[in-house]
Legacy VTK file of the C-alpha trace (Angstrom):
# vtk DataFile Version 3.0
C-alpha trace
ASCII
DATASET POLYDATA
POINTS 461 float
-0.001 0.003 0.001
1.315 3.425 -1.000
1.644 6.018 1.771
1.372 9.755 1.197
1.347 12.710 3.572
-1.070 15.600 3.234
-1.859 18.786 5.151
-5.627 19.357 5.213
-7.889 16.576 3.949
-11.601 17.033 3.275
-13.567 13.793 3.150
-16.623 14.267 0.926
-17.114 16.589 -2.042
-20.679 17.802 -1.556
-21.697 21.441 -0.919
-20.079 21.393 2.516
-16.952 19.551 1.438
-16.049 21.505 -1.681
-16.868 24.795 0.063
-14.537 23.869 2.929
-11.810 22.822 0.497
-12.062 25.991 -1.588
-12.146 28.296 1.453
-9.169 26.572 3.062
-7.216 26.817 -0.207
-7.999 30.537 -0.387
-6.564 30.855 3.123
-3.302 29.247 2.065
-3.761 25.634 3.138
-2.628 22.755 0.966
-5.901 20.882 0.460
-6.763 17.353 -0.635
-10.425 16.632 -1.375
-11.576 13.006 -1.399
-14.821 12.167 -3.215
-16.249 8.722 -3.909
-17.991 9.872 -7.107
-16.218 10.836 -10.325
-17.593 14.382 -9.999
-17.947 16.914 -7.214
-21.266 18.200 -5.898
-22.479 15.343 -3.731
-26.143 14.457 -3.341
-27.345 18.055 -3.699
-25.933 18.639 -7.161
-26.081 15.141 -8.582
-29.023 13.392 -6.917
-30.979 15.992 -4.970
-31.471 19.757 -4.908
-30.415 20.623 -8.453
-32.097 17.847 -10.456
-35.287 18.143 -8.383
-35.506 21.905 -8.899
-34.841 21.445 -12.613
-37.760 19.028 -12.856
-39.939 21.160 -10.594
-39.606 23.972 -13.112
-41.405 21.775 -15.648
-44.157 21.209 -13.095
-44.432 24.940 -12.467
-44.785 25.664 -16.198
-47.531 23.039 -16.524
-49.383 24.552 -13.577
-49.103 28.061 -15.032
-50.576 26.836 -18.330
-53.545 25.375 -16.465
-54.069 28.655 -14.579
-54.034 30.936 -17.619
-56.224 28.792 -19.850
-59.564 30.037 -18.437
-58.277 33.625 -18.641
-57.843 33.727 -22.390
-54.348 32.343 -23.012
-55.043 28.945 -24.498
-52.618 26.087 -25.063
-53.190 22.489 -25.988
-52.553 19.866 -23.334
-48.798 19.353 -22.886
-47.010 16.244 -24.048
-43.729 15.089 -22.571
-40.532 13.808 -24.129
-38.838 12.136 -21.176
-35.589 11.714 -23.098
-35.388 15.474 -23.684
-36.329 16.255 -20.082
-33.658 13.899 -18.758
-31.142 15.330 -21.211
-31.799 18.869 -19.974
-31.559 17.789 -16.328
-28.243 16.044 -16.953
-26.921 19.040 -18.903
-27.603 21.341 -15.946
-25.799 18.929 -13.618
-22.863 18.497 -16.001
-22.315 22.233 -16.410
-22.237 22.700 -12.654
-19.921 19.688 -12.255
-17.537 21.216 -14.779
-17.653 24.534 -12.958
-16.674 22.928 -9.652
-13.876 20.984 -11.334
-12.508 24.204 -12.805
-12.690 25.968 -9.432
-10.811 23.110 -7.752
-8.107 23.203 -10.407
-7.771 26.988 -10.225
-7.259 26.765 -6.468
-4.782 23.865 -6.734
-7.057 21.635 -4.680
-5.994 18.021 -5.143
-9.036 15.853 -5.878
-8.763 12.116 -5.234
-11.579 9.879 -6.423
-12.325 7.013 -4.082
-14.136 5.920 -0.933
-12.265 7.030 2.164
-12.262 5.188 5.469
-10.426 6.089 8.647
-7.642 3.875 9.930
-6.863 6.119 12.887
-7.256 9.726 14.003
-4.410 10.687 11.673
-4.721 8.170 8.824
-7.169 7.599 6.015
-7.339 4.777 3.477
-8.520 5.421 -0.080
-8.229 2.337 -2.259
-4.616 1.213 -2.087
-3.370 4.498 -0.657
-2.778 5.383 2.989
-3.049 9.129 3.578
-1.520 10.646 6.704
-3.034 14.042 7.442
-2.559 16.976 9.795
-6.199 18.115 9.778
-9.407 16.456 8.596
-12.849 17.852 7.772
-15.509 15.140 7.570
-18.315 15.974 5.148
-19.737 12.605 4.177
-23.384 13.662 4.048
-26.408 11.416 4.352
-28.461 8.821 2.500
-32.184 8.041 2.225
-33.572 6.326 5.314
-35.287 2.985 4.880
-38.155 1.337 6.716
-38.556 -2.340 7.468
-40.875 -4.581 5.494
-40.286 -2.848 2.150
-38.854 -4.923 -0.747
-36.227 -2.425 -1.907
-34.937 -4.904 -4.495
-38.209 -4.439 -6.420
-37.507 -1.929 -9.214
-40.926 -0.375 -8.589
-39.833 0.694 -5.100
-37.921 3.960 -5.230
-35.977 6.255 -2.979
-35.460 9.912 -3.894
-32.397 9.042 -5.997
-34.447 6.616 -8.091
-37.312 9.079 -8.520
-34.996 11.705 -9.975
-33.758 9.314 -12.661
-37.163 9.784 -14.311
-37.061 6.405 -16.040
-40.831 6.287 -16.348
-44.019 8.050 -15.282
-46.156 5.534 -13.370
-49.918 5.700 -13.713
-50.257 5.768 -9.920
-47.390 6.764 -7.626
-47.729 6.151 -3.891
-45.434 8.097 -1.584
-44.632 7.131 1.995
-43.675 10.385 3.673
-45.375 13.760 3.482
-42.288 15.838 4.123
-40.586 18.232 1.750
-38.915 15.567 -0.410
-42.089 13.529 -0.804
-44.199 16.561 -1.706
-41.690 17.902 -4.210
-41.592 14.537 -5.969
-45.373 14.459 -5.896
-45.479 17.822 -7.681
-43.101 16.595 -10.382
-44.855 13.331 -11.125
-48.357 14.786 -10.878
-47.421 17.366 -13.518
-46.141 14.560 -15.724
-49.434 12.690 -15.421
-49.215 10.371 -12.399
-52.012 9.944 -9.890
-50.567 10.640 -6.434
-51.291 9.101 -3.037
-49.406 10.380 0.001
-49.165 8.470 3.279
-47.815 10.380 6.290
-47.660 9.105 9.868
-47.699 12.589 11.464
-50.794 14.716 11.990
-50.108 16.758 8.871
-47.834 17.061 5.865
-44.551 18.945 6.425
-44.806 18.440 10.203
-42.219 21.111 11.068
-44.100 23.972 9.360
-46.850 26.008 10.994
-50.451 25.138 10.169
-51.304 28.462 8.519
-48.332 28.208 6.162
-49.387 24.724 5.045
-53.052 25.582 4.556
-52.705 27.049 1.015
-50.689 24.023 -0.136
-53.157 21.547 1.348
-56.013 23.393 -0.338
-54.143 23.341 -3.658
-53.355 19.612 -3.684
-56.211 17.913 -1.840
-58.445 17.818 -4.917
-55.605 17.171 -7.371
-54.134 14.133 -5.674
-55.795 10.767 -5.443
-55.533 10.743 -1.630
-53.573 12.252 1.255
-53.497 10.099 4.382
-52.191 11.513 7.668
-51.800 9.745 11.014
-51.379 6.641 8.870
-48.770 3.915 8.531
-48.164 1.193 5.963
-48.568 -2.107 7.795
-47.693 -4.339 4.866
-46.578 -4.054 1.242
-47.740 -6.781 -1.098
-45.868 -6.907 -4.397
-47.798 -8.694 -7.132
-46.819 -8.906 -10.770
-49.358 -6.257 -11.735
-49.386 -3.882 -8.750
-47.892 -2.859 -5.436
-50.613 -3.162 -2.793
-50.130 -1.088 0.341
-52.119 -2.207 3.359
-52.628 0.767 5.682
-53.318 0.695 9.410
-56.629 2.493 8.820
-57.832 -0.678 6.977
-57.510 1.034 3.573
-55.598 -0.428 0.653
-53.706 1.483 -2.005
-52.839 -0.104 -5.332
-49.932 1.641 -7.017
-47.612 1.133 -9.975
-44.615 2.561 -8.115
-43.781 3.465 -4.526
-41.495 6.264 -3.368
-40.177 5.918 0.184
-39.339 9.432 1.410
-39.105 9.132 5.188
-36.041 11.265 5.795
-32.306 10.693 5.667
-29.667 9.144 7.899
-26.057 10.320 8.388
-23.149 8.588 6.669
-21.117 8.420 9.864
-21.318 4.635 9.939
-19.635 4.114 6.566
-16.161 5.568 7.221
-14.968 3.306 10.097
-15.176 6.195 12.500
-14.843 3.659 15.297
-11.104 3.557 14.542
-10.873 7.074 15.969
-11.908 8.704 19.231
-14.512 10.885 17.505
-17.830 10.824 19.353
-21.288 10.412 17.812
-24.689 10.708 19.490
-27.427 8.080 19.658
-28.739 9.016 16.194
-25.307 8.620 14.626
-24.580 12.327 14.222
-21.001 13.463 14.822
-20.882 15.802 17.799
-19.265 19.197 17.151
-18.952 22.572 18.865
-19.632 25.994 17.316
-16.223 25.888 15.638
-17.231 22.560 14.068
-14.518 20.774 16.040
-15.115 17.213 17.173
-13.710 16.010 20.470
-10.511 15.225 18.536
-8.705 18.559 18.225
-7.645 18.321 14.555
-10.808 16.629 13.210
-13.811 18.709 12.147
-17.229 17.668 10.845
-19.825 19.573 8.821
-23.127 19.125 7.007
-25.703 16.367 7.263
-23.376 14.141 9.254
-23.577 16.647 12.146
-27.370 16.748 12.463
-30.487 18.614 11.489
-31.459 20.514 9.512
-29.946 18.521 6.665
-29.672 21.367 4.178
-27.025 22.203 1.587
-26.802 25.861 2.606
-26.185 24.887 6.223
-23.396 22.547 5.129
-21.780 25.198 2.944
-21.682 27.772 5.739
-20.339 25.179 8.148
-17.676 24.324 5.576
-16.436 27.918 5.553
-16.313 28.049 9.342
-14.444 24.755 9.652
-11.926 25.809 6.997
-11.363 29.154 8.707
-10.908 27.656 12.177
-8.564 24.991 10.804
-6.557 27.789 9.168
-6.175 29.760 12.381
-8.966 32.261 11.752
-11.503 33.292 14.391
-14.842 31.909 13.214
-17.925 30.185 14.594
-21.170 28.717 13.300
-23.808 30.593 15.307
-26.695 31.396 12.957
-29.881 32.919 14.356
-31.833 31.255 11.573
-31.441 28.741 8.773
-34.158 29.016 6.121
-36.208 25.983 5.139
-37.958 25.850 1.767
-40.458 23.419 0.263
-40.398 23.969 -3.508
-43.972 22.874 -3.864
-46.758 24.769 -5.651
-47.229 27.069 -3.806
-43.797 27.223 -2.192
-43.462 27.308 1.590
-40.505 28.968 3.317
-39.766 29.828 6.918
-36.856 30.992 9.052
-36.242 31.505 12.752
-38.844 30.354 15.243
-42.155 28.930 14.132
-45.229 29.742 16.202
-45.171 26.217 17.595
-41.553 26.607 18.704
-42.187 30.025 20.254
-45.095 28.610 22.267
-43.070 25.587 23.377
-40.309 27.916 24.632
-42.762 30.196 26.393
-41.806 33.213 24.278
-44.513 35.866 24.076
-44.825 37.284 20.573
-46.962 39.459 18.363
-47.746 38.451 14.803
-48.407 40.284 11.599
-50.039 38.089 8.954
-50.922 39.374 5.506
-53.020 37.223 3.118
-51.978 37.361 -0.510
-55.600 37.739 -1.592
-55.030 41.423 -0.769
-51.746 41.656 -2.695
-52.076 43.322 -6.100
-48.897 41.619 -7.368
-50.093 38.214 -6.226
-53.414 38.760 -7.968
-51.738 39.811 -11.223
-49.431 36.777 -11.050
-52.331 34.373 -10.388
-50.796 33.601 -7.008
-53.413 34.720 -4.516
-53.113 31.472 -2.568
-50.439 32.659 -0.185
-49.624 34.334 3.103
-46.732 36.247 4.657
-46.337 36.382 8.405
-43.746 37.782 10.768
-43.302 37.055 14.469
-41.870 39.679 16.826
-40.910 39.325 20.477
-43.695 41.056 22.389
-41.684 43.576 24.402
-38.705 44.399 22.187
-40.581 43.985 18.868
-37.475 42.233 17.533
-38.082 39.772 14.685
-37.837 36.172 15.894
-39.302 34.291 12.932
-41.091 34.598 9.617
-42.933 32.391 7.156
-44.077 32.841 3.575
-46.296 30.657 1.422
-46.717 31.494 -2.239
-44.918 32.058 -5.510
-41.141 32.435 -5.034
-41.386 32.117 -1.260
-37.909 30.612 -1.226
-36.496 33.792 -2.730
-38.578 36.149 -0.587
-37.585 34.613 2.748
-34.046 36.006 2.451
-35.127 39.484 3.510
-36.579 38.051 6.691
-33.362 36.113 7.314
-31.260 39.266 7.006
-33.644 41.176 9.279
-33.420 38.349 11.819
-29.618 38.295 11.775
-29.404 42.105 11.991
-31.752 42.276 14.966
-34.401 44.272 13.118
-37.583 45.309 14.891
-41.016 45.614 13.321
-40.590 49.347 12.764
-37.353 48.783 10.791
-39.147 46.571 8.294
-42.346 48.624 8.187
-40.482 51.868 7.465
-38.287 50.360 4.726
-39.823 51.449 1.417
-40.523 48.359 -0.694
-41.171 48.497 -4.422
-44.824 48.305 -5.476
-46.366 46.151 -6.756
-44.172 43.308 -5.550
-44.519 40.137 -3.559
-41.687 41.294 -1.303
-43.789 44.163 0.070
-46.015 41.610 1.797
-43.331 41.281 4.511
-43.401 45.043 5.046
-47.183 44.953 5.347
-46.944 42.139 7.896
-44.642 44.369 9.945
-46.982 47.341 9.431
-49.799 45.292 10.924
-47.793 44.889 14.102
-47.141 48.635 14.129
-50.858 49.333 13.490
-49.969 51.427 10.442
-51.079 49.178 7.558
-53.285 50.708 4.879
-53.556 47.785 2.458
-55.672 45.870 4.953
-57.395 46.495 8.261
-55.245 46.825 11.360
-56.654 44.156 13.637
LINES 1 462
461 0 1 2 3 4 5 6 7 8 9 10 11 12 13 14 15 16 17 18 19 20 21 22 23 24 25 26 27 28 29 30 31 32 33 34 35 36 37 38 39 40 41 42 43 44 45 46 47 48 49 50 51 52 53 54 55 56 57 58 59 60 61 62 63 64 65 66 67 68 69 70 71 72 73 74 75 76 77 78 79 80 81 82 83 84 85 86 87 88 89 90 91 92 93 94 95 96 97 98 99 100 101 102 103 104 105 106 107 108 109 110 111 112 113 114 115 116 117 118 119 120 121 122 123 124 125 126 127 128 129 130 131 132 133 134 135 136 137 138 139 140 141 142 143 144 145 146 147 148 149 150 151 152 153 154 155 156 157 158 159 160 161 162 163 164 165 166 167 168 169 170 171 172 173 174 175 176 177 178 179 180 181 182 183 184 185 186 187 188 189 190 191 192 193 194 195 196 197 198 199 200 201 202 203 204 205 206 207 208 209 210 211 212 213 214 215 216 217 218 219 220 221 222 223 224 225 226 227 228 229 230 231 232 233 234 235 236 237 238 239 240 241 242 243 244 245 246 247 248 249 250 251 252 253 254 255 256 257 258 259 260 261 262 263 264 265 266 267 268 269 270 271 272 273 274 275 276 277 278 279 280 281 282 283 284 285 286 287 288 289 290 291 292 293 294 295 296 297 298 299 300 301 302 303 304 305 306 307 308 309 310 311 312 313 314 315 316 317 318 319 320 321 322 323 324 325 326 327 328 329 330 331 332 333 334 335 336 337 338 339 340 341 342 343 344 345 346 347 348 349 350 351 352 353 354 355 356 357 358 359 360 361 362 363 364 365 366 367 368 369 370 371 372 373 374 375 376 377 378 379 380 381 382 383 384 385 386 387 388 389 390 391 392 393 394 395 396 397 398 399 400 401 402 403 404 405 406 407 408 409 410 411 412 413 414 415 416 417 418 419 420 421 422 423 424 425 426 427 428 429 430 431 432 433 434 435 436 437 438 439 440 441 442 443 444 445 446 447 448 449 450 451 452 453 454 455 456 457 458 459 460
């Protein structure tokens, strides 16, 4: 076995890993990036965020066509060329892959393709090579979680990776899991012509989001989809030659042509022989880190999905910068006041900071401004009246503690609330900031105006 010595090694080339590698290189470290795939980008770029958003754009276009048809802009029913759709999706991925490769080369980041496992707290094995390192940043991500009793060897049973391959459009797609991933896949396949049944064990879809934010989405999909079951589990899956038959604990049966299991993700901490080191993990398998992203082993850092929830690419990327800076002797810490969550459904749902449920659980008294998009001129003109913008402010200080938006481009609009949260803005700051009109972004200002009792676009209640 060949032995080589390296300075800073990053294990995993997803959004967290390549960000850490690039930032460390910019700070003067000699960086080696190890990635099991032949390209950088990890799950997000290759099997997650980017391909799903590319396909969701098709779904959005189809939905827009349906909306405008009764209003005088007529199109024939769309037909789909799956080969062309897949080709476009792969082209988007390839261009981004090439961009990352060029950035790595320009920064002199050494990229080694292979699956890395730890031999000790200072040694890593990749294929037939033993790498001795000074510092290590673990960014090995996560994988789809599985549930017992499901025949995953049946090609009709999918995880999110399989669904994004878009090999076929089943007549009836059943989805176990009513979280963000399951609902985004539902939107894609419904637009392409599949009947959709969703089975969720919690009281509602997207359990972590507030009820009022979910209401417009539930209203939009309840009549479109074949069925949405909540508080329901699959007791048994019967795979016949013709159909997959799901036996539910409410005595119902669902016959489907394909099944997507979207019940969350689990960390890839158990795949790198971490037990050969002193690095600690918690009961769920997440690597334990402090605000500098250090593990209990001084020179080993961990970032991204492998360190816990929320498992989001933008969280991993920011953690990657912090870990690289700390490892390079800079003063840095990962202490965000909010990390935005976005469901790219139709309508979109986005929130940041505390939800109302969380504020109540913590005993935080708050005041709320909530503005329905039915009163927004821009939402009306964009055929997007099914939406709401709300902002939560601490009762005494009036400081923003959380915000949520449901509607067109909610994922883009939430960024203003995030900045206000991080800057310690109070309701008056937002209300007195002149927003362009007519825009969807002004709905946040109106929500703040409602708290200040100075709104004119709706009644001050």
